[in-house]
C-alpha positions as CSV (number, residue, x, y, z in Angstrom):
1,M,0.0,0.0,0.0
2,A,1.4,3.4,-1.0
3,S,0.5,6.8,0.4
4,I,0.6,10.2,-1.2
5,T,1.1,13.5,0.7
6,P,1.6,17.0,-0.4
7,I,4.5,18.8,1.3
8,L,6.6,21.9,1.2
9,R,10.3,21.1,1.0
10,E,11.6,23.7,3.3
11,N,15.1,22.1,3.3
12,K,15.3,22.9,-0.4
13,Q,14.8,26.7,0.0
14,K,15.8,28.8,-3.0
15,K,17.8,32.1,-2.8
16,D,14.6,34.1,-3.1
17,G,13.2,32.5,0.0
18,K,10.6,30.3,-1.7
19,C,10.4,26.6,-1.2
20,P,9.2,24.0,-3.8
21,L,5.9,22.2,-3.5
22,A,6.2,18.4,-3.9
23,I,4.2,15.2,-3.6
24,R,5.8,12.6,-1.3
25,I,5.0,9.0,-2.2
26,T,5.7,6.4,0.4
27,K,5.7,2.7,-0.4
28,N,7.3,0.0,1.7
29,R,8.7,2.6,4.0
30,K,10.6,4.3,1.2
31,S,9.8,7.8,0.2
32,T,10.3,9.6,-3.1
33,F,9.5,13.2,-3.9
34,L,8.0,14.5,-7.1
35,F,8.1,18.2,-7.5
36,L,5.1,20.1,-8.9
37,G,7.2,22.9,-10.4
38,H,5.8,25.7,-8.2
39,S,7.4,27.4,-5.2
40,I,5.9,29.5,-2.4
41,E,7.2,31.2,0.7
42,P,7.0,29.1,3.9
43,Q,4.6,31.6,5.5
44,Y,1.9,30.7,3.0
45,W,2.0,26.9,3.7
46,D,-0.5,25.4,6.2
47,N,1.4,22.4,7.5
48,T,-1.6,20.9,9.4
49,R,-4.0,21.0,6.5
50,K,-1.2,20.4,3.8
51,R,-2.5,23.3,1.7
52,V,-1.6,26.8,0.6
53,K,-3.1,29.4,2.9
54,K,-5.8,31.7,1.6
55,S,-3.5,34.7,2.1
56,H,-1.4,33.6,-0.9
57,P,-2.5,35.4,-4.2
58,N,-2.8,32.1,-6.1
59,S,-3.9,29.9,-3.3
60,M,-7.0,28.6,-5.1
61,R,-5.1,27.6,-8.2
62,L,-2.3,26.0,-6.3
63,N,-4.7,24.0,-4.1
64,N,-6.6,22.8,-7.1
65,L,-3.3,21.7,-8.7
66,I,-2.4,19.8,-5.5
67,N,-5.8,18.2,-5.3
68,K,-5.7,17.2,-9.0
69,K,-2.2,15.6,-8.7
70,L,-3.3,13.8,-5.5
71,A,-6.4,12.4,-7.2
72,E,-4.4,11.2,-10.2
73,G,-1.9,9.5,-7.9
74,E,-4.5,7.8,-5.8
75,D,-6.3,6.6,-8.9
76,L,-3.0,5.0,-10.0
77,I,-2.6,3.3,-6.6
78,I,-6.2,1.9,-6.6
79,E,-6.0,0.7,-10.2
80,S,-2.7,-1.1,-9.5
81,E,-4.1,-2.8,-6.3
82,V,-7.2,-4.0,-8.2
83,K,-5.2,-5.4,-11.0
84,G,-2.4,-6.7,-8.7
85,K,0.3,-5.0,-10.6
86,K,3.6,-3.6,-9.1
87,L,3.9,0.2,-8.9
88,E,7.1,1.9,-10.0
89,K,8.4,5.4,-9.5
90,K,8.3,6.1,-13.3
91,Q,4.6,5.5,-13.4
92,F,4.0,8.1,-10.7
93,Q,6.3,10.5,-12.5
94,K,4.3,10.2,-15.7
95,V,1.0,10.8,-13.9
96,I,2.0,13.5,-11.5
97,Q,4.4,15.5,-13.6
98,G,2.3,15.1,-16.7
99,K,5.1,13.5,-18.9
100,Q,3.9,12.2,-22.2
101,D,4.9,8.9,-23.8
102,K,7.2,9.0,-26.7
103,S,4.4,7.5,-28.8
104,S,2.3,10.6,-28.6
105,T,4.9,13.2,-29.8
106,F,4.2,15.3,-32.8
107,S,6.9,13.6,-34.9
108,S,5.5,10.1,-34.2
109,L,2.0,11.2,-35.1
110,A,3.2,12.8,-38.3
111,E,5.0,9.6,-39.3
112,E,1.7,7.6,-38.8
């Protein structure tokens, strides 16, 4: 069973004082972090609710992004448990970071 949690990586603070938002995936007591590509200042992070505070200008959009990525990751976990397949980090990366397969690139579609 894997678990997914949104976190603010305060130990990875940038020079401008912002910290990156990430999704922590824990499976078999091993954690991996997948970054969402957005950073906020630590004062805007609610650590108990695991959300961006309303005082941040883009809190609604960032919280929607976090919820969407959590839902996609949980869907992947449930789907793999039902089918009995093994989950790998690369599968989570594709889903959470929105990476596309090589088969769906423009050049491959043009060749077809």
